[in-house]
N, C-alpha and C positions, 0 to 999 in steps of 0.2 A: 175727597175722593176725586175731585177734578184735576188735582195735581198729579195722582197716580195715573189717570186716564191720559192726560198730556204727556206723561213720561213714557207710558207703554206705546202710545201712538207715535211719538218721536222715535222710539227705539225700532218700531216696526218700519217707519219711513226710513230711517237709516240703514237698515237691514235690506230693505227692498233696492235702495239706490246702490248699496254695494253689490248686491247680487247682478243687477243691471250693468254695472261697470265690469264685474268679472266676466259676465256672459259677452259683452262687447269686446273685451280683450281677446278672449278665447276665439271668437268668431274672426276677428281681424288677424289674429296670429295663424289661424288655419289657412288663410289665403296665401297663393303663392306670389312671389315678387311682381310678376308681371300684373297681376290683378290689382296689387297695392299701388303700383305705378300708374295704373288707369284711374285709381281714386285720387292721384296726387300725393300718395304717401310712400314713405320708405318704412321698412320693417322697424328701424330705430325711432320713428315717429309714433308707433303705437302707445307706449306708455303715457306720452305727453298728451296725445289725442283723448286717451280714455280718462286719465286721472287728472290732468291739469285743467282740461276744459270743464270737466265736472266740478272742480273747485270753483272756476270762475262764473258757472252757472249758478251754483250754490250761494256765492258772495252777492251776485246780482239780484238773485231772488230775495236775499235777506235785506237788501237795500230797497226792495220794492220796485225795482226797474224791470220792465219787460224785456225779453231777450229778443234780438233781430239778427237776421242773417245779414252779413256784409256782402254788398254787390259788387265788390272788386275781384271777385274770382278766387279768393285764397282759402275758401271753405271756412273761414273762421266764423264763430259765433260771439257777437258782443252785446253789451247793454246799451240801451238807448239813453 
């Protein structure tokens, strides 16, 4: 029974993460170019920011490394 519970829990977690990414993509896409520029983004950066950064976070979490914000001003998130 534990295996089924783990499977369903993992499935629910993946679905929640997917919805969070889709919502972030939609919200960033709704911003005008000037607002994106204020955030340090271009419209072409949106897929990278939403999807690639999410994969980096997932990989870091799988390795058990906590995430930290990089202090060099590039708005990146890296693993410690």
